[in-house]
VOPAGU-2260 file (C-alpha; in pm, 1 decimal, decimal comma):
REM VOPAGU-2260
SITE   aa  ch    i         X         Y         Z
SITE  MET   A    0     183,9   -1154,1     221,1
SITE  TYR   A    1     217,7    -932,9     526,7
SITE  ASN   A    2    -151,3    -888,3     611,0
SITE  TYR   A    3    -388,2   -1173,9     697,2
SITE  ASN   A    4    -103,4   -1420,6     655,4
SITE  ARG   A    5    -200,7   -1636,0     954,0
SITE  SER   A    6    -427,2   -1933,6     890,1
SITE  ASN   A    7    -665,0   -2149,1    1095,8
SITE  GLU   A    8    -680,0   -1907,6    1386,2
SITE  VAL   A    9    -860,1   -1601,7    1519,5
SITE  ASN   A   10    -635,3   -1300,3    1572,9
SITE  LEU   A   11    -609,6    -921,7    1581,2
SITE  ASN   A   12    -493,1    -786,6    1245,4
SITE  LEU   A   13    -486,1    -415,9    1332,2
SITE  GLY   A   14    -596,8    -236,5    1644,4
SITE  MET   A   15    -529,2     135,7    1630,7
SITE  ALA   A   16    -592,8     445,8    1840,5
SITE  LYS   A   17    -538,0     782,1    1673,0
SITE  VAL   A   18    -533,8    1145,3    1784,4
SITE  ASN   A   19    -572,0    1423,9    1528,2
SITE  TYR   A   20    -516,7    1796,8    1579,3
SITE  SER   A   21    -584,7    2068,9    1323,1
SITE  LYS   A   22    -612,2    2446,0    1302,6
SITE  GLU   A   23    -607,0    2682,6    1007,5
SITE  ASN   A   24    -230,1    2659,1     957,8
SITE  ILE   A   25    -117,6    2369,3    1183,1
SITE  ARG   A   26    -199,7    1999,2    1182,2
SITE  ALA   A   27     -70,4    1685,2    1351,3
SITE  ASN   A   28    -146,1    1312,9    1370,4
SITE  PHE   A   29     -36,2    1049,9    1619,9
SITE  ALA   A   30    -149,9     687,2    1615,5
SITE  LEU   A   31     -40,2     373,0    1799,1
SITE  MET   A   32    -121,3      21,1    1680,6
SITE  ALA   A   33    -100,1    -348,3    1765,6
SITE  GLY   A   34    -170,7    -674,7    1584,6
SITE  THR   A   35     -34,1    -910,3    1321,1
SITE  TYR   A   36       3,0    -619,9    1075,0
SITE  VAL   A   37     256,8    -472,2    1316,2
SITE  GLU   A   38     435,7    -803,4    1368,0
SITE  TYR   A   39     507,2    -860,1     997,8
SITE  ASN   A   40     515,6    -514,3     839,0
SITE  MET   A   41     727,4    -346,5    1105,7
SITE  ALA   A   42     971,7    -631,9    1164,1
SITE  ALA   A   43    1272,1    -429,3    1040,6
SITE  GLU   A   44    1207,1    -128,6    1266,8
SITE  GLN   A   45    1338,2     -48,6    1616,1
SITE  ASP   A   46    1129,6    -187,5    1901,1
SITE  LEU   A   47    1011,7     155,7    2017,2
SITE  LEU   A   48     891,5     243,4    1665,2
SITE  LYS   A   49     715,1     -80,6    1573,6
SITE  ASN   A   50     385,1      24,3    1729,0
SITE  VAL   A   51     375,2     371,2    1571,9
SITE  TYR   A   52     130,4     384,6    1281,1
SITE  GLU   A   53     155,7     758,4    1228,4
SITE  ALA   A   54     341,1    1047,5    1393,3
SITE  ASN   A   55     364,4    1367,7    1192,3
SITE  ALA   A   56     310,2    1740,7    1205,6
SITE  GLY   A   57     244,4    1995,4     934,3
SITE  VAL   A   58     254,5    2371,1     882,8
SITE  LYS   A   59      78,0    2573,1     614,9
SITE  ILE   A   60     345,3    2795,7     458,6
SITE  SER   A   61     132,7    3019,2     236,4
SITE  LYS   A   62    -149,8    3257,0     320,1
SITE  ASP   A   63    -288,4    3260,6     -32,4
SITE  HIS   A   64    -241,1    2897,5    -134,5
SITE  ASN   A   65    -312,2    2555,1      15,3
SITE  LEU   A   66      57,2    2469,4      51,5
SITE  TRP   A   67     179,2    2253,7     340,2
SITE  ILE   A   68     500,5    2103,0     472,0
SITE  ASP   A   69     454,5    1783,6     675,1
SITE  ALA   A   70     725,8    1580,7     847,9
SITE  GLY   A   71     740,1    1254,6    1040,7
SITE  ILE   A   72     598,8     904,0     994,9
SITE  MET   A   73     317,4     912,9     739,1
SITE  PRO   A   74      96,7     676,5     535,4
SITE  SER   A   75     260,6     599,2     202,0
SITE  HIS   A   76     194,6     821,6     -97,6
SITE  ILE   A   77     192,7     506,0    -314,3
SITE  GLY   A   78    -119,4     307,5    -399,7
SITE  PHE   A   79    -492,9     308,9    -327,7
SITE  GLU   A   80    -491,2      55,9     -39,1
SITE  SER   A   81    -391,5     114,8     322,4
SITE  ALA   A   82    -346,1     -91,8     636,2
SITE  ILE   A   83    -696,2      11,0     751,5
SITE  GLY   A   84    -911,6    -270,4     618,5
SITE  LYS   A   85   -1251,8    -100,6     624,6
SITE  ASP   A   86   -1123,3     167,7     385,1
SITE  CYS   A   87   -1030,3     -87,1     115,3
SITE  MET   A   88   -1266,0    -245,4    -140,2
SITE  THR   A   89   -1141,0    -596,2     -62,0
SITE  LEU   A   90   -1072,2    -768,4     268,5
SITE  THR   A   91    -716,4    -878,9     190,3
SITE  ARG   A   92    -466,4    -649,7      20,3
SITE  SER   A   93    -350,8    -699,2    -337,1
SITE  ILE   A   94      -7,5    -847,9    -413,0
SITE  LEU   A   95      73,4    -503,7    -553,4
SITE  ALA   A   96      -7,0    -330,0    -223,9
SITE  GLU   A   97     161,8    -594,2      -8,5
SITE  ASN   A   98     489,9    -540,2    -190,5
SITE  SER   A   99     501,6    -161,0    -204,1
SITE  PRO   A  100     524,3      78,2      94,1
SITE  TYR   A  101     238,0     110,0     343,3
SITE  TYR   A  102     419,3     384,8     534,4
SITE  GLU   A  103     712,6     622,9     497,1
SITE  ALA   A  104     922,5     860,8     705,2
SITE  GLY   A  105    1044,9    1193,7     577,3
SITE  VAL   A  106     942,1    1544,6     478,0
SITE  LYS   A  107     665,5    1625,9     230,0
SITE  ILE   A  108     560,2    1947,3      58,9
SITE  GLY   A  109     207,6    1926,8     -80,2
SITE  TYR   A  110     -10,6    2166,0    -278,4
SITE  THR   A  111    -385,6    2148,5    -342,5
SITE  SER   A  112    -524,2    2376,4    -613,5
SITE  LYS   A  113    -803,6    2623,3    -535,1
SITE  SER   A  114   -1043,4    2415,8    -741,6
SITE  GLU   A  115    -932,1    2107,5    -538,4
SITE  LYS   A  116    -897,5    1918,0    -865,5
SITE  TRP   A  117    -518,5    1890,6    -845,5
SITE  TYR   A  118    -287,8    1768,7    -570,4
SITE  LEU   A  119      91,3    1784,5    -615,8
SITE  ALA   A  120     350,7    1661,8    -366,8
SITE  GLY   A  121     723,3    1598,4    -338,5
SITE  MET   A  122     895,8    1400,8     -60,8
SITE  TYR   A  123    1239,1    1347,4      88,2
SITE  LEU   A  124    1226,5     997,8     238,9
SITE  ASN   A  125    1434,8     762,9     453,7
SITE  GLY   A  126    1375,7     474,5     214,8
SITE  TRP   A  127    1133,9     216,1      78,4
SITE  GLN   A  128     893,6     153,3     368,7
SITE  ARG   A  129    1145,9     254,2     632,7
SITE  ILE   A  130    1136,9     471,5     940,9
SITE  GLN   A  131    1508,8     437,3    1010,2
SITE  LYS   A  132    1764,0     426,5     730,4
SITE  ILE   A  133    1970,3     116,1     653,9
SITE  ASP   A  134    2307,2     109,5     832,0
SITE  GLY   A  135    2570,4     255,7     601,8
SITE  ASN   A  136    2310,9     419,9     377,6
SITE  GLN   A  137    2320,7     798,8     350,0
SITE  THR   A  138    2169,7     818,3       1,1
SITE  PRO   A  139    1859,9    1040,1     -13,5
SITE  ALA   A  140    1537,0     889,6    -143,6
SITE  PHE   A  141    1263,0    1087,3    -313,8
SITE  GLY   A  142     895,3    1051,8    -397,4
SITE  THR   A  143     639,3    1245,5    -598,7
SITE  GLN   A  144     262,5    1235,8    -630,5
SITE  VAL   A  145      20,5    1389,8    -881,2
SITE  THR   A  146    -353,9    1343,1    -826,3
SITE  TYR   A  147    -624,6    1474,8   -1057,6
SITE  LYS   A  148    -986,1    1473,6    -938,2
SITE  PRO   A  149   -1206,3    1649,4   -1194,9
SITE  SER   A  150   -1525,5    1527,8   -1022,8
SITE  ASP   A  151   -1651,3    1302,6    -744,7
SITE  LYS   A  152   -1672,9    1023,6   -1002,1
SITE  LEU   A  153   -1308,9    1013,7   -1110,2
SITE  VAL   A  154    -964,2    1012,2    -944,2
SITE  LEU   A  155    -640,9     965,1   -1140,5
SITE  ASN   A  156    -308,0     924,4    -961,1
SITE  TRP   A  157      60,8     890,3   -1048,1
SITE  SER   A  158     313,7     829,2    -768,9
SITE  THR   A  159     688,5     770,8    -798,5
SITE  TYR   A  160     982,1     661,7    -583,2
SITE  ILE   A  161    1357,5     688,4    -641,7
SITE  GLY   A  162    1611,9     555,6    -393,8
SITE  ASN   A  163    1887,9     314,0    -296,9
SITE  GLU   A  164    1794,7      20,0     -72,2
SITE  GLN   A  165    2149,2    -102,0       4,1
SITE  PRO   A  166    2442,9      38,9     202,6
SITE  ASP   A  167    2620,2     307,5      -0,9
SITE  ILE   A  168    2919,1      79,9     -60,0
SITE  ASP   A  169    2688,9    -137,8    -274,4
SITE  LYS   A  170    2456,7     131,6    -410,2
SITE  LYS   A  171    2188,0      14,0    -653,6
SITE  TRP   A  172    1921,0     257,6    -767,8
SITE  ARG   A  173    1550,6     174,0    -764,6
SITE  TYR   A  174    1295,9     358,3    -981,2
SITE  PHE   A  175     927,6     291,8    -923,7
SITE  ASN   A  176     599,9     416,5   -1074,3
SITE  ASN   A  177     247,5     360,2    -943,3
SITE  PHE   A  178     -57,5     448,2   -1154,3
SITE  TYR   A  179    -421,7     406,2   -1063,6
SITE  GLY   A  180    -768,9     532,0   -1147,8
SITE  GLN   A  181   -1079,7     524,7    -929,3
SITE  PHE   A  182   -1411,6     541,3   -1114,5
SITE  LYS   A  183   -1764,2     580,5    -976,7
SITE  VAL   A  184   -1945,8     417,4   -1267,8
SITE  THR   A  185   -2293,0     444,8   -1113,1
SITE  GLU   A  186   -2431,7     519,0    -768,2
SITE  LYS   A  187   -2390,2     149,2    -681,9
SITE  THR   A  188   -2084,8      57,2    -887,9
SITE  ASN   A  189   -1716,7     143,1    -836,1
SITE  LEU   A  190   -1407,6      43,1   -1031,8
SITE  ILE   A  191   -1034,1      64,8    -962,1
SITE  THR   A  192    -762,4       0,0   -1217,5
SITE  GLY   A  193    -394,6      10,5   -1125,7
SITE  PHE   A  194     -49,7     -62,3   -1261,5
SITE  ASP   A  195     289,3     -71,5   -1087,8
SITE  ILE   A  196     625,4     -95,0   -1259,5
SITE  GLY   A  197     969,5     -82,1   -1102,4
SITE  LEU   A  198    1331,4     -99,9   -1213,0
SITE  HIS   A  199    1618,4    -200,9    -986,2
SITE  GLN   A  200    1984,3    -172,4   -1083,9
SITE  SER   A  201    2124,3    -522,6   -1142,5
SITE  ALA   A  202    2465,9    -437,6    -998,1
SITE  LYS   A  203    2654,3    -136,8    -866,5
SITE  LYS   A  204    2715,9     117,8   -1144,9
SITE  SER   A  205    2552,3    -118,2   -1396,4
SITE  ASP   A  206    2347,7       8,3   -1689,7
SITE  LYS   A  207    2125,2    -300,8   -1666,3
SITE  TYR   A  208    1806,1    -307,7   -1460,2
SITE  ASP   A  209    1578,0    -584,2   -1331,9
SITE  THR   A  210    1208,8    -508,4   -1380,3
SITE  TRP   A  211     891,5    -605,8   -1198,5
SITE  PHE   A  212     533,1    -503,5   -1275,9
SITE  SER   A  213     174,9    -563,1   -1165,1
SITE  PRO   A  214    -165,4    -477,9   -1321,1
SITE  ILE   A  215    -485,4    -494,6   -1115,4
SITE  LEU   A  216    -860,1    -449,3   -1157,9
SITE  ILE   A  217   -1115,6    -430,3    -874,0
SITE  PHE   A  218   -1492,2    -410,5    -930,9
SITE  GLN   A  219   -1736,7    -327,1    -649,6
SITE  TYR   A  220   -2116,0    -339,8    -652,5
SITE  LYS   A  221   -2350,8    -229,6    -372,8
SITE  PRO   A  222   -2693,5    -393,7    -421,5
SITE  THR   A  223   -2824,3    -254,2     -90,7
SITE  ASP   A  224   -2713,8      -8,4     177,6
SITE  LYS   A  225   -2601,8    -302,8     392,5
SITE  ILE   A  226   -2427,1    -524,2     135,1
SITE  GLN   A  227   -2115,6    -474,3     -79,4
SITE  LEU   A  228   -1979,6    -721,3    -334,4
SITE  ALA   A  229   -1634,2    -703,9    -492,6
SITE  ALA   A  230   -1421,7    -901,2    -738,3
SITE  ARG   A  231   -1048,3    -861,4    -801,4
SITE  GLY   A  232    -818,1    -979,2   -1076,6
SITE  GLU   A  233    -442,8    -921,5   -1056,9
SITE  TYR   A  234    -106,3   -1033,7   -1188,9
SITE  TYR   A  235     240,3    -983,6   -1042,4
SITE  SER   A  236     561,8   -1053,2   -1232,2
SITE  ASP   A  237     901,8   -1040,0   -1060,2
SITE  GLU   A  238    1118,5   -1277,1   -1261,5
SITE  LYS   A  239    1450,1   -1167,7   -1104,9
SITE  GLY   A  240    1321,7   -1170,0    -746,3
SITE  VAL   A  241    1380,7    -800,2    -674,5
SITE  ILE   A  242    1081,4    -772,2    -441,3
SITE  ILE   A  243     965,7   -1134,8    -401,9
SITE  ALA   A  244    1248,6   -1388,2    -412,0
SITE  THR   A  245    1145,4   -1746,1    -492,6
SITE  GLU   A  246    1472,4   -1904,0    -619,3
SITE  THR   A  247    1270,3   -2082,7    -888,9
SITE  PRO   A  248    1333,8   -2082,9   -1267,1
SITE  ASN   A  249    1061,7   -1828,0   -1356,0
SITE  GLY   A  250    1067,4   -1624,9   -1036,5
SITE  PHE   A  251     742,7   -1487,6    -898,3
SITE  LYS   A  252     482,8   -1484,3   -1177,6
SITE  THR   A  253     143,3   -1511,9   -1013,4
SITE  TYR   A  254    -221,3   -1454,9   -1106,8
SITE  GLY   A  255    -473,5   -1375,3    -836,2
SITE  PHE   A  256    -853,6   -1378,4    -828,0
SITE  SER   A  257   -1083,3   -1303,9    -534,7
SITE  ALA   A  258   -1450,9   -1252,5    -449,9
SITE  ASN   A  259   -1565,1   -1040,8    -156,2
SITE  PHE   A  260   -1890,3   -1017,1      43,7
SITE  ASP   A  261   -1933,2    -737,6     298,6
SITE  TYR   A  262   -2222,5    -683,9     536,3
SITE  SER   A  263   -2264,5    -362,1     733,3
SITE  VAL   A  264   -2386,1    -475,6    1074,8
SITE  ALA   A  265   -2407,0    -112,3    1187,9
SITE  ASP   A  266   -2275,9     222,8    1069,5
SITE  ASN   A  267   -1938,4     151,4    1228,2
SITE  VAL   A  268   -1929,3    -230,9    1215,3
SITE  LEU   A  269   -1838,3    -421,0     897,8
SITE  PHE   A  270   -1830,2    -800,1     858,8
SITE  ARG   A  271   -1636,0    -932,3     557,0
SITE  ILE   A  272   -1564,2   -1266,8     394,2
SITE  GLU   A  273   -1338,7   -1326,5      96,7
SITE  ALA   A  274   -1239,4   -1627,0    -114,5
SITE  ARG   A  275    -907,6   -1594,0    -296,8
SITE  ASN   A  276    -696,7   -1803,5    -531,4
SITE  LEU   A  277    -333,9   -1748,2    -628,2
SITE  SER   A  278    -184,8   -1939,8    -920,1
SITE  SER   A  279     186,1   -1927,5   -1007,0
SITE  LYS   A  280     399,4   -2047,1   -1297,9
SITE  ASP   A  281     632,0   -2226,5   -1054,8
SITE  GLU   A  282     560,3   -2431,0    -742,6
SITE  ILE   A  283     620,1   -2148,0    -497,0
SITE  PHE   A  284     346,4   -2239,9    -245,2
SITE  THR   A  285     325,3   -2533,5      -6,6
SITE  LYS   A  286      29,8   -2742,1     106,0
SITE  ASP   A  287      82,7   -3008,1     372,9
SITE  ASN   A  288     458,2   -2946,4     325,8
SITE  VAL   A  289     434,0   -3036,8     -44,5
SITE  PRO   A  290     524,2   -2776,5    -314,3
SITE  THR   A  291     232,2   -2659,2    -531,2
SITE  ASP   A  292     164,0   -2387,3    -787,0
SITE  THR   A  293    -173,2   -2278,7    -641,7
SITE  ASN   A  294    -301,5   -2149,4    -311,1
SITE  THR   A  295    -670,2   -2105,4    -223,5
SITE  PHE   A  296    -797,0   -1963,6     103,0
SITE  VAL   A  297   -1096,6   -1801,7     272,0
SITE  THR   A  298   -1060,4   -1504,2     506,2
SITE  THR   A  299   -1311,3   -1335,1     735,3
SITE  SER   A  300   -1287,1   -1016,4     936,6
SITE  LEU   A  301   -1488,9    -790,8    1164,0
SITE  ALA   A  302   -1394,6    -422,5    1156,7
SITE  ILE   A  303   -1515,9    -180,1    1424,6
SITE  SER   A  304   -1438,5     193,0    1411,9
SITE  PHE   A  305   -1534,4     479,1    1641,2
């Protein structure tokens, strides 16, 4: 876990200030941040870049079509969760989100259809959640995104990533797919289903690949204008330790369940509390310095936006 991974203390998870500029054919975003999200998610970046949440600019390249080229540091095109807690259905992030990119650096060309039902994008990227490339790595990485939104009640998305996460002398290709659907079942009920699957080359020039995958389901119900309830079920399997290394016989094979209660104190203030349990096939957790196969915890947060 890289978000809300501190226990028995009060702390700042994410404090962010953002400036946005937009005209008919030009747009730009710049945001600085601080908090424990920065400490753990940006640990591999240069000191001067660790506090940059977003820094990008875009130009519209067609008069007749909604076609843009954007470049810089951008939120990831993968997944339905972001670092901004208030925008997510649950307080903590899913295992799926925690172990796929939150941000990316590169160039993106994106097209939105006139009906606004389709969004298509292709990216040239520096790597898997990287601003700067790995030393000795000059291999290009690529991403794609296809989003279909036939109505306000349905969003379907397919995102991909292809790249090499090692120095070129030990090149191993990674192929990753992210699928999700967002459904507005009723005026008070929302549902998200998602599935990630990735393949990572076992060895240089090998025709064998190690696989990891993760299904997820999140259900949200809003009984009143002030209260939101959510429940999440998820599973993450990474037997070979491509993304989550455990050095145990079965690798990382973990079920997760959580329940969420949100109360809107004001239009821009949200209090949240969540109970969560993780249960693994192997004893990959510790409690009082003793190995265990389960981990249960309660998290609270207060989000203020303006």
